ZADO-1210 file (C-alpha; in nm, 4 decimals, padded with zeros to 6 digits):
<atoms>
<atom x="01.1938" y="00.6846" z="-01.0103" code="MET" pos="1"/>
<atom x="00.8909" y="00.4898" z="-01.1313" code="LYS" pos="2"/>
<atom x="00.5700" y="00.4004" z="-00.9481" code="LEU" pos="3"/>
<atom x="00.3676" y="00.1154" z="-01.1013" code="THR" pos="4"/>
<atom x="00.0215" y="00.0163" z="-00.9806" code="PHE" pos="5"/>
<atom x="00.0274" y="-00.3633" z="-00.9982" code="LEU" pos="6"/>
<atom x="-00.3438" y="-00.3338" z="-00.9326" code="GLY" pos="7"/>
<atom x="-00.5768" y="-00.0453" z="-00.8608" code="SER" pos="8"/>
<atom x="-00.8932" y="-00.2164" z="-00.7430" code="GLY" pos="9"/>
<atom x="-01.0644" y="-00.2704" z="-00.4104" code="SER" pos="10"/>
<atom x="-00.9982" y="-00.5599" z="-00.1727" code="ALA" pos="11"/>
<atom x="-01.2376" y="-00.8028" z="-00.3383" code="PHE" pos="12"/>
<atom x="-01.2019" y="-00.7065" z="-00.7017" code="THR" pos="13"/>
<atom x="-01.1628" y="-00.9907" z="-00.9522" code="THR" pos="14"/>
<atom x="-01.0757" y="-00.7972" z="-01.2662" code="ASN" pos="15"/>
<atom x="-00.8299" y="-00.5311" z="-01.1539" code="ASN" pos="16"/>
<atom x="-00.6102" y="-00.6824" z="-00.8816" code="TYR" pos="17"/>
<atom x="-00.5667" y="-00.5351" z="-00.5377" code="GLN" pos="18"/>
<atom x="-00.4064" y="-00.1938" z="-00.4945" code="SER" pos="19"/>
<atom x="-00.0452" y="-00.2905" z="-00.4398" code="ASN" pos="20"/>
<atom x="00.2324" y="-00.0759" z="-00.5875" code="MET" pos="21"/>
<atom x="00.5915" y="-00.1141" z="-00.6992" code="LEU" pos="22"/>
<atom x="00.8446" y="00.1683" z="-00.6660" code="ILE" pos="23"/>
<atom x="01.1608" y="00.1267" z="-00.8743" code="GLU" pos="24"/>
<atom x="01.4721" y="00.3413" z="-00.8372" code="HIS" pos="25"/>
<atom x="01.8345" y="00.2790" z="-00.9337" code="ASN" pos="26"/>
<atom x="01.7583" y="-00.0872" z="-01.0149" code="GLU" pos="27"/>
<atom x="01.6028" y="-00.1438" z="-00.6722" code="GLN" pos="28"/>
<atom x="01.2389" y="-00.2369" z="-00.6050" code="ARG" pos="29"/>
<atom x="01.0134" y="-00.1534" z="-00.3108" code="LEU" pos="30"/>
<atom x="00.6780" y="-00.3291" z="-00.2960" code="LEU" pos="31"/>
<atom x="00.4138" y="-00.1145" z="-00.1261" code="VAL" pos="32"/>
<atom x="00.1830" y="-00.3710" z="00.0357" code="ASP" pos="33"/>
<atom x="00.1695" y="-00.7391" z="-00.0537" code="CYS" pos="34"/>
<atom x="-00.1887" y="-00.8571" z="-00.0991" code="GLY" pos="35"/>
<atom x="-00.3241" y="-01.2051" z="-00.1580" code="SER" pos="36"/>
<atom x="-00.3160" y="-01.1780" z="-00.5401" code="ASP" pos="37"/>
<atom x="00.0385" y="-01.0368" z="-00.5561" code="ILE" pos="38"/>
<atom x="00.1934" y="-01.3298" z="-00.7433" code="ARG" pos="39"/>
<atom x="-00.0522" y="-01.2816" z="-01.0274" code="PHE" pos="40"/>
<atom x="-00.0172" y="-00.9032" z="-01.0479" code="SER" pos="41"/>
<atom x="00.3633" y="-00.9295" z="-01.0403" code="LEU" pos="42"/>
<atom x="00.3529" y="-01.1858" z="-01.3206" code="ALA" pos="43"/>
<atom x="00.1641" y="-00.9410" z="-01.5427" code="GLU" pos="44"/>
<atom x="00.4605" y="-00.7017" z="-01.5285" code="VAL" pos="45"/>
<atom x="00.7151" y="-00.9793" z="-01.5843" code="GLY" pos="46"/>
<atom x="00.8222" y="-01.0260" z="-01.2215" code="LEU" pos="47"/>
<atom x="00.7823" y="-01.2853" z="-00.9476" code="SER" pos="48"/>
<atom x="00.8111" y="-01.3024" z="-00.5703" code="LEU" pos="49"/>
<atom x="01.1795" y="-01.3893" z="-00.6147" code="PHE" pos="50"/>
<atom x="01.2359" y="-01.0369" z="-00.7509" code="ASP" pos="51"/>
<atom x="01.1134" y="-00.8657" z="-00.4323" code="ILE" pos="52"/>
<atom x="01.3830" y="-00.7640" z="-00.1850" code="THR" pos="53"/>
<atom x="01.1982" y="-00.4866" z="00.0017" code="ASP" pos="54"/>
<atom x="00.8351" y="-00.4493" z="00.1074" code="VAL" pos="55"/>
<atom x="00.6450" y="-00.1839" z="00.3033" code="TYR" pos="56"/>
<atom x="00.3230" y="-00.2802" z="00.4850" code="ILE" pos="57"/>
<atom x="00.0635" y="-00.0115" z="00.5542" code="SER" pos="58"/>
<atom x="-00.1824" y="-00.2176" z="00.7600" code="HIS" pos="59"/>
<atom x="-00.2970" y="-00.5727" z="00.8269" code="LEU" pos="60"/>
<atom x="-00.5923" y="-00.6362" z="00.5940" code="HIS" pos="61"/>
<atom x="-00.5505" y="-00.9322" z="00.3590" code="ALA" pos="62"/>
<atom x="-00.5362" y="-00.7227" z="00.0416" code="ASP" pos="63"/>
<atom x="-00.2243" y="-00.5637" z="00.1918" code="HIS" pos="64"/>
<atom x="-00.0561" y="-00.8571" z="00.3707" code="VAL" pos="65"/>
<atom x="-00.2130" y="-01.1754" z="00.2285" code="GLY" pos="66"/>
<atom x="00.0824" y="-01.2397" z="-00.0034" code="GLY" pos="67"/>
<atom x="00.3505" y="-01.2245" z="00.2668" code="LEU" pos="68"/>
<atom x="00.3276" y="-01.5971" z="00.3402" code="GLU" pos="69"/>
<atom x="00.4110" y="-01.6772" z="-00.0208" code="GLY" pos="70"/>
<atom x="00.6916" y="-01.4203" z="-00.0281" code="LEU" pos="71"/>
<atom x="00.8393" y="-01.5549" z="00.2955" code="GLY" pos="72"/>
<atom x="00.8337" y="-01.9186" z="00.1907" code="PHE" pos="73"/>
<atom x="00.9595" y="-01.8537" z="-00.1634" code="CYS" pos="74"/>
<atom x="01.2615" y="-01.6583" z="-00.0488" code="THR" pos="75"/>
<atom x="01.3401" y="-01.8774" z="00.2558" code="LEU" pos="76"/>
<atom x="01.3767" y="-02.1922" z="00.0486" code="PHE" pos="77"/>
<atom x="01.5584" y="-02.0330" z="-00.2441" code="ASN" pos="78"/>
<atom x="01.9334" y="-02.0244" z="-00.1656" code="PRO" pos="79"/>
<atom x="01.9781" y="-01.7388" z="-00.4134" code="LYS" pos="80"/>
<atom x="01.7478" y="-01.5123" z="-00.2110" code="CYS" pos="81"/>
<atom x="01.8187" y="-01.3154" z="00.1020" code="ASN" pos="82"/>
<atom x="01.5485" y="-01.2401" z="00.3559" code="ARG" pos="83"/>
<atom x="01.3426" y="-00.9509" z="00.2170" code="PRO" pos="84"/>
<atom x="01.3526" y="-00.6268" z="00.4142" code="ASN" pos="85"/>
<atom x="01.0121" y="-00.5691" z="00.5749" code="LEU" pos="86"/>
<atom x="00.9321" y="-00.2084" z="00.6686" code="TYR" pos="87"/>
<atom x="00.6420" y="-00.1816" z="00.9108" code="ILE" pos="88"/>
<atom x="00.5190" y="00.0397" z="01.1931" code="ASN" pos="89"/>
<atom x="00.6515" y="-00.1113" z="01.5135" code="ARG" pos="90"/>
<atom x="00.3036" y="-00.1287" z="01.6691" code="GLN" pos="91"/>
<atom x="00.1940" y="-00.3656" z="01.3944" code="MET" pos="92"/>
<atom x="00.4980" y="-00.5965" z="01.3687" code="ALA" pos="93"/>
<atom x="00.3952" y="-00.8247" z="01.6548" code="GLY" pos="94"/>
<atom x="00.0325" y="-00.8286" z="01.5432" code="GLN" pos="95"/>
<atom x="00.1349" y="-00.9165" z="01.1876" code="LEU" pos="96"/>
<atom x="00.2946" y="-01.2340" z="01.3164" code="TRP" pos="97"/>
<atom x="00.0556" y="-01.3301" z="01.5966" code="SER" pos="98"/>
<atom x="-00.2769" y="-01.2546" z="01.4255" code="THR" pos="99"/>
<atom x="-00.1987" y="-01.2976" z="01.0539" code="VAL" pos="100"/>
<atom x="00.1046" y="-01.5088" z="00.9640" code="LEU" pos="101"/>
<atom x="00.1900" y="-01.7455" z="01.2496" code="SER" pos="102"/>
<atom x="-00.0834" y="-01.9995" z="01.1754" code="GLY" pos="103"/>
<atom x="00.0724" y="-02.0998" z="00.8447" code="GLY" pos="104"/>
<atom x="00.4352" y="-02.0027" z="00.8974" code="MET" pos="105"/>
<atom x="00.5335" y="-02.0822" z="01.2587" code="SER" pos="106"/>
<atom x="00.6188" y="-02.4464" z="01.1877" code="SER" pos="107"/>
<atom x="00.8781" y="-02.5451" z="00.9309" code="ILE" pos="108"/>
<atom x="01.0605" y="-02.8778" z="00.9067" code="GLN" pos="109"/>
<atom x="01.2373" y="-02.9567" z="01.2358" code="CYS" pos="110"/>
<atom x="01.2087" y="-02.6077" z="01.3836" code="GLU" pos="111"/>
<atom x="00.9774" y="-02.3323" z="01.4974" code="MET" pos="112"/>
<atom x="00.9881" y="-02.0029" z="01.3073" code="ALA" pos="113"/>
<atom x="00.9036" y="-01.6406" z="01.3770" code="ASP" pos="114"/>
<atom x="00.8780" y="-01.3237" z="01.1693" code="LEU" pos="115"/>
<atom x="01.2564" y="-01.2792" z="01.1717" code="ASP" pos="116"/>
<atom x="01.3005" y="-01.6243" z="01.0185" code="THR" pos="117"/>
<atom x="01.1529" y="-01.4969" z="00.6927" code="TYR" pos="118"/>
<atom x="01.2128" y="-01.1223" z="00.6908" code="PHE" pos="119"/>
<atom x="01.4674" y="-00.8649" z="00.7985" code="SER" pos="120"/>
<atom x="01.2209" y="-00.6561" z="00.9972" code="VAL" pos="121"/>
<atom x="01.2695" y="-00.2785" z="00.9995" code="LYS" pos="122"/>
<atom x="01.0393" y="-00.1385" z="01.2673" code="LYS" pos="123"/>
<atom x="00.9313" y="00.2239" z="01.2198" code="ILE" pos="124"/>
<atom x="00.8237" y="00.4358" z="01.5138" code="ARG" pos="125"/>
<atom x="00.4765" y="00.5961" z="01.4921" code="PRO" pos="126"/>
<atom x="00.4860" y="00.8925" z="01.2550" code="ASN" pos="127"/>
<atom x="00.8500" y="00.8072" z="01.1867" code="GLY" pos="128"/>
<atom x="01.0535" y="00.7590" z="00.8698" code="LYS" pos="129"/>
<atom x="01.2546" y="00.4941" z="00.6909" code="PHE" pos="130"/>
<atom x="01.5154" y="00.5158" z="00.4187" code="CYS" pos="131"/>
<atom x="01.5170" y="00.2999" z="00.1056" code="TRP" pos="132"/>
<atom x="01.7444" y="00.3449" z="-00.1988" code="ALA" pos="133"/>
<atom x="01.8550" y="00.6805" z="-00.0624" code="GLY" pos="134"/>
<atom x="01.4955" y="00.8064" z="-00.0402" code="ILE" pos="135"/>
<atom x="01.3365" y="00.9063" z="00.2902" code="GLU" pos="136"/>
<atom x="00.9773" y="00.7914" z="00.3374" code="PHE" pos="137"/>
<atom x="00.7599" y="00.9428" z="00.6107" code="ALA" pos="138"/>
<atom x="00.4731" y="00.7264" z="00.7310" code="ILE" pos="139"/>
<atom x="00.1480" y="00.9182" z="00.7704" code="VAL" pos="140"/>
<atom x="-00.1218" y="00.7850" z="01.0018" code="GLN" pos="141"/>
<atom x="-00.4575" y="00.7362" z="00.8342" code="MET" pos="142"/>
<atom x="-00.8048" y="00.7017" z="00.9816" code="VAL" pos="143"/>
<atom x="-00.9143" y="00.3714" z="00.8296" code="HIS" pos="144"/>
<atom x="-01.0931" y="00.1503" z="01.0836" code="VAL" pos="145"/>
<atom x="-01.2115" y="00.2577" z="01.4292" code="TYR" pos="146"/>
<atom x="-01.3100" y="-00.0408" z="01.6409" code="ASP" pos="147"/>
<atom x="-01.4985" y="00.1565" z="01.9056" code="GLY" pos="148"/>
<atom x="-01.1974" y="00.1756" z="02.1341" code="LEU" pos="149"/>
<atom x="-00.9146" y="00.2971" z="01.9151" code="ALA" pos="150"/>
<atom x="-00.8082" y="00.3700" z="01.5589" code="ILE" pos="151"/>
<atom x="-00.6443" y="00.0575" z="01.4218" code="ARG" pos="152"/>
<atom x="-00.2933" y="00.1396" z="01.2880" code="PRO" pos="153"/>
<atom x="-00.2755" y="00.2195" z="00.9165" code="SER" pos="154"/>
<atom x="-00.0104" y="00.4328" z="00.7528" code="TYR" pos="155"/>
<atom x="00.0287" y="00.5986" z="00.4152" code="GLY" pos="156"/>
<atom x="00.3534" y="00.7311" z="00.2698" code="LEU" pos="157"/>
<atom x="00.4912" y="01.0734" z="00.1831" code="MET" pos="158"/>
<atom x="00.8237" y="01.1184" z="00.0057" code="PHE" pos="159"/>
<atom x="01.0127" y="01.3407" z="-00.2360" code="ASP" pos="160"/>
<atom x="01.0172" y="01.2295" z="-00.5972" code="GLY" pos="161"/>
<atom x="01.2070" y="01.3882" z="-00.8840" code="HIS" pos="162"/>
<atom x="00.9069" y="01.6036" z="-00.9705" code="GLN" pos="163"/>
<atom x="00.7887" y="01.7004" z="-00.6236" code="GLY" pos="164"/>
<atom x="00.6417" y="01.5573" z="-00.3060" code="LYS" pos="165"/>
<atom x="00.4242" y="01.2451" z="-00.3377" code="VAL" pos="166"/>
<atom x="00.1463" y="01.1334" z="-00.0997" code="LEU" pos="167"/>
<atom x="00.0099" y="00.7776" z="-00.1162" code="ILE" pos="168"/>
<atom x="-00.2765" y="00.7442" z="00.1293" code="THR" pos="169"/>
<atom x="-00.3155" y="00.3659" z="00.1194" code="THR" pos="170"/>
<atom x="-00.6535" y="00.2878" z="00.2830" code="ASP" pos="171"/>
<atom x="-00.8259" y="00.5797" z="00.4527" code="THR" pos="172"/>
<atom x="-01.1638" y="00.7190" z="00.5370" code="GLN" pos="173"/>
<atom x="-01.2535" y="01.0663" z="00.4190" code="HIS" pos="174"/>
<atom x="-01.0676" y="01.2611" z="00.6866" code="ALA" pos="175"/>
<atom x="-00.9900" y="01.6153" z="00.5667" code="PRO" pos="176"/>
<atom x="-00.9258" y="01.7311" z="00.9239" code="GLU" pos="177"/>
<atom x="-00.6448" y="01.4727" z="00.9388" code="GLN" pos="178"/>
<atom x="-00.5095" y="01.5164" z="00.5861" code="LEU" pos="179"/>
<atom x="-00.5566" y="01.8793" z="00.4811" code="THR" pos="180"/>
<atom x="-00.1994" y="01.9775" z="00.5711" code="ASP" pos="181"/>
<atom x="-00.0611" y="01.6768" z="00.3823" code="PHE" pos="182"/>
<atom x="-00.2781" y="01.7574" z="00.0793" code="TYR" pos="183"/>
<atom x="-00.1272" y="02.1048" z="00.0830" code="GLY" pos="184"/>
<atom x="00.2319" y="01.9771" z="00.1021" code="MET" pos="185"/>
<atom x="00.1932" y="01.7206" z="-00.1754" code="ALA" pos="186"/>
<atom x="00.2475" y="01.7889" z="-00.5452" code="ASP" pos="187"/>
<atom x="00.0754" y="01.4651" z="-00.6483" code="VAL" pos="188"/>
<atom x="-00.1668" y="01.2552" z="-00.4444" code="ILE" pos="189"/>
<atom x="-00.2699" y="00.8928" z="-00.4945" code="PHE" pos="190"/>
<atom x="-00.5892" y="00.8561" z="-00.2915" code="HIS" pos="191"/>
<atom x="-00.8082" y="00.5704" z="-00.1760" code="ASP" pos="192"/>
<atom x="-01.1479" y="00.6072" z="-00.3482" code="CYS" pos="193"/>
<atom x="-01.4515" y="00.3871" z="-00.2989" code="GLU" pos="194"/>
<atom x="-01.7131" y="00.3914" z="-00.5759" code="THR" pos="195"/>
<atom x="-01.9625" y="00.1372" z="-00.4422" code="SER" pos="196"/>
<atom x="-02.3301" y="00.2422" z="-00.4241" code="PRO" pos="197"/>
<atom x="-02.3173" y="00.1010" z="-00.0697" code="TYR" pos="198"/>
<atom x="-02.0388" y="00.2925" z="00.1125" code="PRO" pos="199"/>
<atom x="-01.8414" y="00.0908" z="00.3660" code="SER" pos="200"/>
<atom x="-01.7561" y="00.3997" z="00.5758" code="ARG" pos="201"/>
<atom x="-01.3926" y="00.2835" z="00.6069" code="VAL" pos="202"/>
<atom x="-01.2818" y="00.4184" z="00.2676" code="HIS" pos="203"/>
<atom x="-01.3093" y="00.7693" z="00.1256" code="ALA" pos="204"/>
<atom x="-01.6056" y="00.7660" z="-00.1123" code="HIS" pos="205"/>
<atom x="-01.5990" y="00.9475" z="-00.4464" code="TYR" pos="206"/>
<atom x="-01.8942" y="01.1619" z="-00.3395" code="SER" pos="207"/>
<atom x="-01.6966" y="01.2767" z="-00.0350" code="GLN" pos="208"/>
<atom x="-01.3772" y="01.3518" z="-00.2273" code="LEU" pos="209"/>
<atom x="-01.5840" y="01.5729" z="-00.4574" code="LEU" pos="210"/>
<atom x="-01.6207" y="01.8062" z="-00.1600" code="GLN" pos="211"/>
<atom x="-01.2469" y="01.8797" z="-00.1502" code="LEU" pos="212"/>
<atom x="-01.1247" y="02.2120" z="-00.2960" code="PRO" pos="213"/>
<atom x="-01.0603" y="02.2077" z="-00.6702" code="GLU" pos="214"/>
<atom x="-00.6896" y="02.2821" z="-00.6274" code="ASP" pos="215"/>
<atom x="-00.6566" y="01.9606" z="-00.4228" code="VAL" pos="216"/>
<atom x="-00.8604" y="01.7521" z="-00.6673" code="ARG" pos="217"/>
<atom x="-00.6423" y="01.8696" z="-00.9568" code="ARG" pos="218"/>
<atom x="-00.3389" y="01.6876" z="-00.8156" code="LYS" pos="219"/>
<atom x="-00.5247" y="01.3740" z="-00.7057" code="MET" pos="220"/>
<atom x="-00.5269" y="01.0321" z="-00.8744" code="TRP" pos="221"/>
<atom x="-00.7914" y="00.7879" z="-00.7493" code="LEU" pos="222"/>
<atom x="-00.7434" y="00.4156" z="-00.6864" code="TYR" pos="223"/>
<atom x="-00.8811" y="00.1261" z="-00.4762" code="HIS" pos="224"/>
<atom x="-01.2160" y="00.1651" z="-00.6506" code="TYR" pos="225"/>
<atom x="-01.4918" y="-00.0921" z="-00.6930" code="ASN" pos="226"/>
<atom x="-01.5820" y="-00.2890" z="-01.0063" code="PRO" pos="227"/>
<atom x="-01.8414" y="-00.1365" z="-01.2370" code="GLY" pos="228"/>
<atom x="-01.8988" y="00.1928" z="-01.4131" code="ASP" pos="229"/>
<atom x="-01.6921" y="00.4847" z="-01.2882" code="LEU" pos="230"/>
<atom x="-01.7740" y="00.8565" z="-01.2676" code="PRO" pos="231"/>
<atom x="-01.6002" y="01.0982" z="-01.5053" code="ASP" pos="232"/>
<atom x="-01.3198" y="01.1918" z="-01.2692" code="ALA" pos="233"/>
<atom x="-01.1478" y="01.4252" z="-01.5135" code="CYS" pos="234"/>
<atom x="-01.4681" y="01.6232" z="-01.5615" code="ALA" pos="235"/>
<atom x="-01.4774" y="01.6617" z="-01.1833" code="ASP" pos="236"/>
<atom x="-01.1229" y="01.8077" z="-01.1836" code="SER" pos="237"/>
<atom x="-00.9423" y="01.4960" z="-01.0606" code="PHE" pos="238"/>
<atom x="-00.6408" y="01.3635" z="-01.2504" code="CYS" pos="239"/>
<atom x="-00.8376" y="01.0441" z="-01.3150" code="GLY" pos="240"/>
<atom x="-00.8747" y="00.6847" z="-01.2014" code="PHE" pos="241"/>
<atom x="-00.5521" y="00.4828" z="-01.1977" code="VAL" pos="242"/>
<atom x="-00.5632" y="00.1802" z="-01.4287" code="GLU" pos="243"/>
<atom x="-00.4146" y="-00.1599" z="-01.3500" code="LYS" pos="244"/>
<atom x="-00.0505" y="-00.1605" z="-01.4625" code="GLY" pos="245"/>
<atom x="-00.0336" y="00.2165" z="-01.5029" code="GLN" pos="246"/>
<atom x="00.3124" y="00.3560" z="-01.4344" code="ALA" pos="247"/>
<atom x="00.4082" y="00.7057" z="-01.3250" code="PHE" pos="248"/>
<atom x="00.7451" y="00.8764" z="-01.3525" code="SER" pos="249"/>
<atom x="00.7758" y="01.0503" z="-01.0166" code="ILE" pos="250"/>
</atoms>
């Protein structure tokens, strides 16, 4: 099994692409999030939207869903393509269509469309699991954005690789009270890490992750960071910052 970071930068990066990932196993591909620059980041690894048959969506920000319109249109009008499988928490499926995609995708020639027109939607119950290529993925709720009334849905992934249990946080605040047990279960962690001098408060900041125990930091790779100079993560006992295009055998 191989995990490739098509990009490892923050939402608005211009030199590193957004933090979308590709998992490959037994000649199958699962795209983890599909941001607005996905066609460019796929091209850099020799692929296109036509090569994507399965996609998991963690939450509804544009750097994670902005490329779905392109994926949906490309595959719909290519007779060689089937509808991609779309794995998403069931609470978010309706919102994905009504608040993100319907404006550009609801009308096609001579008919009205919906999410099922473009994708084979696989709705996952909260804190549930889905199976892809014989691998079971558990979705793990993250604390990303709190709107004053509720935590907006956002889910990372935990699954068993060939070399142990893998945790991908996707976007999350620093929330050790939420994630400590998952840190302990994981053998390798890919963690959201903001490096801006002006913290947004909706991403875990490097200075906060430094407060984690050393045994946790030693199995943690950092991604979704901001442009500019980076701290010496290895000197601080992290595995390091993930580079654009970096691949991991997991």
